DSSP file (Angstrom, degrees, kcal/mol; ACC not computed):
  #  RESIDUE AA STRUCTURE BP1 BP2  ACC     N-H-->O    O-->H-N    N-H-->O    O-->H-N    TCO  KAPPA ALPHA  PHI   PSI    X-CA   Y-CA   Z-CA
    1    1 A M              0   0    0      0, 0.0     2,-0.4     0, 0.0    78,-0.1   0.000 360.0 360.0 360.0 137.3   95.0   99.6  125.5
    2    2 A T        -     0   0    0     76,-0.1     2,-0.4    57,-0.1    57,-0.1  -0.759 360.0-118.7 -94.0 134.7   96.8  102.9  125.0
    3    3 A T        +     0   0    0     -2,-0.4     3,-0.1     1,-0.2    76,-0.1  -0.581  32.7 177.1 -70.5 127.1   94.8  106.2  125.0
    4    4 A E        -     0   0    0     -2,-0.4     2,-0.3     1,-0.3    -1,-0.2   0.706  57.5  -2.9-106.0 -26.1   95.2  107.8  121.6
    5    5 A Q        -     0   0    0      2,-0.0     2,-0.4     0, 0.0    -1,-0.3  -0.993  49.6-143.1-161.4 160.5   93.0  110.9  121.8
    6    6 A F        -     0   0    0     -2,-0.3     2,-0.3    -3,-0.1     3,-0.2  -0.984  19.6-154.4-125.2 139.7   90.5  112.8  123.9
    7    7 A S        +     0   0    0     -2,-0.4    24,-0.3     1,-0.2    -2,-0.0  -0.802  68.4  22.4-110.8 155.8   87.5  114.7  122.4
    8    8 A G  S    S+     0   0    0     -2,-0.3    23,-0.5     1,-0.2     2,-0.3   0.913  84.2 151.5  61.5  49.3   85.6  117.7  123.8
    9    9 A V        -     0   0    0     -3,-0.2     2,-0.6    21,-0.2    21,-0.2  -0.739  48.4-132.5-110.6 158.3   88.3  119.1  126.0
   10   10 A T  E     -A   29   0A   0     19,-2.5    19,-2.2    -2,-0.3     2,-0.4  -0.963  32.4-157.9-104.8 117.5   89.2  122.5  127.3
   11   11 A L  E     -A   28   0A   0     -2,-0.6     2,-0.7    17,-0.2    17,-0.2  -0.802  15.4-138.9-103.4 134.3   93.0  122.9  126.7
   12   12 A I        -     0   0    0     15,-2.7    15,-0.3    -2,-0.4    -2,-0.0  -0.829  14.9-159.6 -86.0 118.6   95.3  125.2  128.6
   13   13 A T        +     0   0    0     -2,-0.7     2,-0.5    13,-0.1    -1,-0.1   0.755  66.3  90.0 -77.6 -23.3   97.6  126.6  125.8
   14   14 A Q  S    S-     0   0    0     -3,-0.1    13,-0.4     1,-0.1     2,-0.1  -0.623  80.2-129.7 -74.6 124.1  100.4  127.7  128.2
   15   15 A A        -     0   0    0     -2,-0.5     2,-0.7    11,-0.1    11,-0.2  -0.382   4.7-128.1 -74.1 150.5  102.8  124.8  128.7
   16   16 A N  E     -B   25   0A   0      9,-3.3     9,-2.3    -2,-0.1     2,-0.5  -0.908  30.9-167.6 -92.6 117.1  103.9  123.5  132.0
   17   17 A V  E     +B   24   0A   0     -2,-0.7     2,-0.3     7,-0.2     7,-0.2  -0.944   8.3 178.4-115.7 122.1  107.8  123.5  131.7
   18   18 A Y  E >>> +B   23   0A   0      5,-3.1     5,-1.7    -2,-0.5     4,-0.7  -0.858  55.9  13.4-121.5 154.2  109.8  121.7  134.4
   19   19 A F  G >45S-     0   0    0     -2,-0.3     3,-1.6     1,-0.3    -1,-0.2   0.898 129.7 -53.2  51.7  52.8  113.5  121.0  134.9
   20   20 A D  G 345S-     0   0    0      1,-0.3    -1,-0.3    -3,-0.2    -2,-0.1   0.835 112.4 -45.4  54.2  37.2  114.8  123.5  132.3
   21   21 A G  G <45S+     0   0    0     -3,-0.7    -1,-0.3     2,-0.3    -2,-0.2   0.482 107.6 119.3  89.6   3.1  112.6  122.0  129.6
   22   22 A K  T <<5S+     0   0    0     -3,-1.6    20,-3.3    -4,-0.7     2,-0.4   0.693  83.6  33.9 -74.8 -16.2  113.3  118.3  130.3
   23   23 A C  E   <S+BC  18  41A   0     -5,-1.7    -5,-3.1    18,-0.2     2,-0.4  -0.978  70.3 174.3-138.2 125.9  109.6  117.9  130.9
   24   24 A V  E     +BC  17  40A   0     16,-2.1    16,-2.2    -2,-0.4     2,-0.3  -0.998   8.8 165.3-132.1 131.6  106.9  119.8  129.1
   25   25 A S  E     -BC  16  39A   0     -9,-2.3    -9,-3.3    -2,-0.4     2,-0.4  -0.931  26.7-140.8-140.9 165.2  103.1  119.2  129.5
   26   26 A H  E     - C   0  38A   0     12,-2.4    12,-2.2    -2,-0.3     2,-0.3  -0.995  19.5-139.2-126.9 135.6   99.8  120.7  128.7
   27   27 A S  E     + C   0  37A   0    -13,-0.4   -15,-2.7    -2,-0.4     2,-0.3  -0.664  25.1 173.7 -91.5 147.4   96.8  120.6  131.1
   28   28 A F  E     -AC  11  36A   0      8,-2.7     8,-2.5    -2,-0.3     2,-0.4  -0.982  22.2-139.2-149.7 161.4   93.3  120.0  129.9
   29   29 A T  E     -AC  10  35A   0    -19,-2.2   -19,-2.5    -2,-0.3     6,-0.2  -0.982  17.3-135.5-125.5 132.0   89.8  119.3  131.4
   30   30 A L    >   -     0   0    0      4,-2.9     3,-2.3    -2,-0.4   -21,-0.2  -0.338  35.6 -99.2 -77.7 165.8   87.2  116.9  130.1
   31   31 A A  T 3  S+     0   0    0    -23,-0.5    -1,-0.1   -24,-0.3   -22,-0.1   0.794 124.4  56.0 -56.8 -30.5   83.6  117.8  129.7
   32   32 A D  T 3  S-     0   0    0      2,-0.1    -1,-0.3     1,-0.0    -2,-0.0   0.417 123.9-102.5 -85.0   3.2   82.8  116.1  133.0
   33   33 A G  S <  S+     0   0    0     -3,-2.3     2,-0.2     1,-0.3    -2,-0.1   0.371  71.7 147.2  94.8  -4.4   85.3  118.2  134.8
   34   34 A T        -     0   0    0     -5,-0.1    -4,-2.9     1,-0.1     2,-0.4  -0.475  38.6-142.9 -67.3 131.3   88.1  115.6  135.1
   35   35 A K  E     +C   29   0A   0     -6,-0.2    69,-1.1    -2,-0.2     2,-0.3  -0.794  29.3 156.3-101.1 140.3   91.6  117.2  134.9
   36   36 A K  E     -CD  28 103A   0     -8,-2.5    -8,-2.7    -2,-0.4     2,-0.3  -0.906  24.6-146.1-145.7 170.5   94.5  115.6  133.1
   37   37 A S  E     -CD  27 102A   0     65,-1.7    65,-3.3    -2,-0.3     2,-0.4  -0.984   4.0-158.1-140.8 156.1   97.8  116.5  131.5
   38   38 A V  E     +CD  26 101A   0    -12,-2.2   -12,-2.4    -2,-0.3     2,-0.3  -0.996  31.7 127.3-132.8 137.2   99.7  115.2  128.5
   39   39 A G  E     -CD  25 100A   0     61,-2.2    61,-2.5    -2,-0.4     2,-0.3  -0.900  44.3-103.0-165.8-167.9  103.4  115.7  128.0
   40   40 A V  E     -CD  24  99A   0    -16,-2.2   -16,-2.1    -2,-0.3     2,-0.5  -0.998  12.4-152.8-141.3 140.6  106.9  114.4  127.3
   41   41 A V  E     -CD  23  98A   0     57,-2.4    57,-2.6    -2,-0.3   -18,-0.2  -0.973  19.9-148.4-111.3 125.8  109.9  113.8  129.4
   42   42 A L        -     0   0    0    -20,-3.3    52,-0.2    -2,-0.5    54,-0.1  -0.451  47.8 -56.8 -87.6 165.8  113.2  114.0  127.6
   43   43 A P  S    S+     0   0    0      0, 0.0     2,-0.3     0, 0.0    52,-0.2  -0.161  93.2  99.0 -50.5 121.9  116.3  112.0  128.5
   44   44 A A  E    S-G   94   0B   0     50,-1.3    50,-3.0    52,-0.1     2,-0.5  -0.947  70.8-107.8 178.8 171.4  117.1  112.7  132.2
   45   45 A T  E     +G   93   0B   0     -2,-0.3     2,-0.3    48,-0.2    48,-0.2  -0.991  49.1 169.4-120.1 119.4  116.8  111.5  135.7
   46   46 A L  E     -G   92   0B   0     46,-2.6    46,-2.8    -2,-0.5     2,-0.5  -0.860  31.4-139.0-131.7 158.6  114.3  113.6  137.6
   47   47 A T  E     -G   91   0B   0     -2,-0.3     2,-0.3    44,-0.2    44,-0.2  -0.989  21.6-169.1-121.3 124.2  112.3  113.7  140.9
   48   48 A F  E     -G   90   0B   0     42,-2.7    42,-2.2    -2,-0.5     2,-0.3  -0.855   9.8-147.2-110.9 146.1  108.7  114.8  140.9
   49   49 A G  E     -G   89   0B   0     -2,-0.3     2,-0.4    40,-0.2    40,-0.3  -0.831  12.9-148.6-106.0 151.4  106.4  115.6  143.8
   50   50 A T        +     0   0    0     38,-2.7    38,-0.4    -2,-0.3    37,-0.1  -0.939  23.1 178.6-120.9 143.1  102.7  115.0  143.8
   51   51 A A  S    S+     0   0    0     -2,-0.4    36,-0.7     1,-0.2     2,-0.2   0.784  82.8  33.5 -97.1 -57.6   99.9  116.8  145.6
   52   52 A A  S    S-     0   0    0     34,-0.2    -1,-0.2     1,-0.1    36,-0.2  -0.577 102.8 -91.7 -90.5 159.1   97.0  114.7  144.2
   53   53 A A        -     0   0    0     -2,-0.2    52,-2.7    33,-0.1     2,-0.3  -0.447  50.6-159.9 -65.1 146.2   97.3  111.0  143.5
   54   54 A E  E     -FE  84 104A   0     30,-2.4    30,-3.0    50,-0.2     2,-0.5  -0.946  22.3-154.8-132.9 150.8   98.4  110.4  139.9
   55   55 A I  E     -FE  83 103A   0     48,-2.1    48,-3.0    -2,-0.3     2,-0.7  -0.990  17.7-154.1-121.0 119.1   98.3  107.6  137.3
   56   56 A M  E     -FE  82 102A   0     26,-2.9    26,-1.8    -2,-0.5     2,-0.5  -0.849   9.2-165.6 -97.0 118.1  101.0  107.9  134.7
   57   57 A E  E     -FE  81 101A   0     44,-2.8    44,-2.0    -2,-0.7     2,-0.5  -0.912  14.0-138.5-106.2 123.8  100.1  106.2  131.4
   58   58 A C  E     + E   0 100A   0     22,-2.9    21,-2.4    -2,-0.5    42,-0.2  -0.708  30.1 165.1 -83.5 123.0  102.9  105.7  128.8
   59   59 A V  E     +     0   0A   0     40,-2.6     2,-0.3    -2,-0.5    41,-0.2   0.393  68.7  12.3-115.6  -1.4  101.7  106.4  125.3
   60   60 A G  E    S- E   0  99A   0     39,-1.2    39,-2.8    17,-0.0    -1,-0.4  -0.902 111.6  -1.3-170.6 144.7  105.2  106.6  123.6
   61   61 A G  S    S-     0   0    0     -2,-0.3    17,-0.8    37,-0.2     2,-0.3  -0.401  78.9 -97.7  73.3-150.3  108.8  105.7  124.5
   62   62 A A  E     -H   77   0B   0     34,-0.4    34,-0.5    35,-0.2    33,-0.3  -0.974  29.7-170.1-162.0 166.1  109.6  104.2  127.9
   63   63 A C  E     -H   76   0B   0     13,-2.3    13,-2.7    -2,-0.3     2,-0.4  -0.957  20.8-129.1-152.1 169.1  110.9  105.1  131.3
   64   64 A E  E     -HI  75  93B   0     29,-2.4    29,-3.3    -2,-0.3     2,-0.3  -0.971  31.1-172.2-118.4 143.2  112.1  103.6  134.5
   65   65 A Y  E     -HI  74  92B   0      9,-2.7     9,-2.7    -2,-0.4     2,-0.4  -0.956  17.2-161.5-137.5 154.9  110.5  104.9  137.8
   66   66 A K  E     - I   0  91B   0     25,-2.3    25,-2.7    -2,-0.3     7,-0.1  -0.974  19.9-138.4-137.7 119.7  111.0  104.4  141.5
   67   67 A L  E >   - I   0  90B   0     -2,-0.4     3,-2.2     5,-0.4    23,-0.2  -0.397  38.9 -81.8 -77.2 155.0  108.3  105.3  144.0
   68   68 A D  T 3  S+     0   0    0     21,-1.7    -1,-0.1     1,-0.3     3,-0.1  -0.301 118.3  20.4 -55.4 131.9  109.0  107.1  147.2
   69   69 A G  T 3  S+     0   0    0      1,-0.3     2,-0.3    -3,-0.1    -1,-0.3   0.383 105.3 102.8  88.5  -3.7  110.3  104.7  149.9
   70   70 A S    <   -     0   0    0     -3,-2.2    -1,-0.3     1,-0.1    -4,-0.0  -0.827  52.7-164.0-111.2 150.9  111.3  102.0  147.3
   71   71 A N        +     0   0    0     -2,-0.3     2,-0.5    -3,-0.1    -1,-0.1   0.336  64.4 102.7-105.5   2.7  114.8  101.2  146.1
   72   72 A E        -     0   0    0     -5,-0.1     2,-0.4     2,-0.0    -5,-0.4  -0.781  60.4-150.1 -97.9 122.3  113.4   99.2  143.1
   73   73 A W        -     0   0    0     -2,-0.5     2,-0.3    -7,-0.1    -7,-0.2  -0.745  17.6-167.0 -83.7 133.8  113.4  100.8  139.6
   74   74 A K  E     -H   65   0B   0     -9,-2.7    -9,-2.7    -2,-0.4     2,-0.4  -0.904  14.7-126.2-120.9 151.7  110.5   99.5  137.4
   75   75 A R  E     -H   64   0B   0     -2,-0.3     2,-0.4   -11,-0.2   -11,-0.2  -0.781  20.0-173.0-101.0 140.4  110.1   99.9  133.7
   76   76 A A  E     +H   63   0B   0    -13,-2.7   -13,-2.3    -2,-0.4     2,-0.2  -0.997  12.0 165.9-130.3 128.3  107.0  101.3  131.9
   77   77 A S  E >   -H   62   0B   0     -2,-0.4     3,-2.9   -15,-0.2   -19,-0.3  -0.673  52.2 -34.7-128.3-174.4  106.6  101.3  128.2
   78   78 A V  T 3  S+     0   0    0    -17,-0.8   -19,-0.2     1,-0.3    -1,-0.2  -0.125 131.2  17.3 -50.0 127.5  103.7  101.9  125.8
   79   79 A G  T 3  S+     0   0    0    -21,-2.4    -1,-0.3     1,-0.4     2,-0.2   0.220 102.9 110.6  94.3 -13.2  100.5  100.6  127.3
   80   80 A D    <   -     0   0    0     -3,-2.9   -22,-2.9   -22,-0.1    -1,-0.4  -0.578  43.4-174.6 -91.2 156.3  101.8  100.5  130.8
   81   81 A S  E     -F   57   0A   0    -24,-0.2     2,-0.3    -2,-0.2   -24,-0.2  -0.974   7.6-159.4-142.7 159.0  100.8  102.8  133.7
   82   82 A F  E     -F   56   0A   0    -26,-1.8   -26,-2.9    -2,-0.3     2,-0.4  -0.989  14.9-129.9-140.8 152.1  101.9  103.3  137.3
   83   83 A H  E     -F   55   0A   0     -2,-0.3   -28,-0.2   -28,-0.2   -30,-0.0  -0.814  14.1-167.4-106.2 136.5  100.3  104.9  140.3
   84   84 A I  E     -F   54   0A   0    -30,-3.0   -30,-2.4    -2,-0.4     3,-0.1  -0.990  23.8-125.4-120.9 127.0  101.8  107.5  142.6
   85   85 A P    >   -     0   0    0      0, 0.0     3,-0.6     0, 0.0   -35,-0.1  -0.221  34.8 -90.7 -66.5 160.4  100.1  108.3  145.9
   86   86 A A  T 3  S+     0   0    0      1,-0.2   -34,-0.2   -33,-0.1   -35,-0.2  -0.333 109.3  19.3 -64.7 152.6   99.0  111.8  146.9
   87   87 A N  T 3  S+     0   0    0    -36,-0.7    -1,-0.2     1,-0.2     2,-0.2   0.899 107.6 104.5  51.8  48.5  101.6  113.9  148.7
   88   88 A S    <   -     0   0    0     -3,-0.6   -38,-2.7   -38,-0.4     2,-0.3  -0.594  58.6-132.7-135.4-167.0  104.4  111.7  147.6
   89   89 A K  E     -G   49   0B   0    -40,-0.3   -21,-1.7    -2,-0.2     2,-0.3  -0.972  11.5-165.2-150.8 164.4  107.3  111.8  145.1
   90   90 A F  E     -GI  48  67B   0    -42,-2.2   -42,-2.7    -2,-0.3     2,-0.4  -0.992  17.3-130.6-151.0 150.8  108.8  109.5  142.5
   91   91 A D  E     -GI  47  66B   0    -25,-2.7   -25,-2.3    -2,-0.3     2,-0.4  -0.810  21.6-165.2 -98.7 143.0  112.0  109.4  140.5
   92   92 A I  E     -GI  46  65B   0    -46,-2.8   -46,-2.6    -2,-0.4     2,-0.5  -0.998   5.5-164.5-132.0 135.7  111.9  108.9  136.8
   93   93 A R  E     -GI  45  64B   0    -29,-3.3   -29,-2.4    -2,-0.4     2,-0.4  -0.981  11.7-177.3-122.9 122.2  114.8  107.9  134.5
   94   94 A V  E     +G   44   0B   0    -50,-3.0   -50,-1.3    -2,-0.5   -31,-0.1  -0.973  22.1 169.7-126.6 130.5  114.4  108.4  130.8
   95   95 A T  S    S+     0   0    0     -2,-0.4     2,-0.3   -33,-0.3    -1,-0.1   0.542  80.5  27.8-111.9 -14.7  116.8  107.4  128.0
   96   96 A E  S    S-     0   0    0    -34,-0.5   -34,-0.4   -54,-0.1    -1,-0.3  -0.941 112.0 -68.3-136.9 158.9  114.4  108.1  125.1
   97   97 A A        -     0   0    0     -2,-0.3     2,-0.6   -36,-0.1   -35,-0.2  -0.234  48.3-153.2 -53.3 128.4  111.5  110.5  124.9
   98   98 A Y  E     -D   41   0A   0    -57,-2.6   -57,-2.4   -37,-0.2     2,-0.4  -0.931   6.9-162.1-108.9 112.9  108.8  109.3  127.3
   99   99 A H  E     +DE  40  60A   0    -39,-2.8   -40,-2.6    -2,-0.6   -39,-1.2  -0.811  21.1 170.6 -98.2 133.5  105.3  110.5  126.2
  100  100 A Y  E     -DE  39  58A   0    -61,-2.5   -61,-2.2    -2,-0.4     2,-0.4  -0.921  36.8-141.8-142.0 161.1  102.6  110.3  128.9
  101  101 A I  E     -DE  38  57A   0    -44,-2.0   -44,-2.8    -2,-0.3     2,-0.7  -0.999  22.8-149.4-117.8 128.3   99.1  111.1  130.0
  102  102 A C  E     -DE  37  56A   0    -65,-3.3   -65,-1.7    -2,-0.4     2,-0.7  -0.893   9.0-163.8-100.0 115.0   98.8  112.0  133.7
  103  103 A H  E     -DE  36  55A   0    -48,-3.0   -48,-2.1    -2,-0.7     2,-0.5  -0.883  13.7-142.0 -98.3 116.9   95.5  111.0  135.1
  104  104 A Y  E       E   0  54A   0    -69,-1.1   -50,-0.2    -2,-0.7   -69,-0.2  -0.692 360.0 360.0 -82.1 124.1   94.8  112.8  138.4
  105  105 A A              0   0    0    -52,-2.7   -51,-0.2    -2,-0.5    -1,-0.1   0.439 360.0 360.0 -93.1 360.0   93.0  110.5  140.8
């Protein structure tokens, strides 16, 4: 099941802009203190680093991703998610806008 909305959140209105605008997200906090972000990656091949563990949930479009230490590209489309360990990195390849929710674990 794909997450379609969150209620009762505190939203940070200043966008997080990465890679010259190829990735834009907004951070928000749920009532219980859980932090998340929601955004879009435009067509590109990018490498992201993580501090905290993350779960990337696809809510629109699709991407291919490769986790640190792997040579295998995997596909994620609407309804799919993938996990990235803390203090790691991952490559993401996008050919159409990839809309996501980042759940910080």
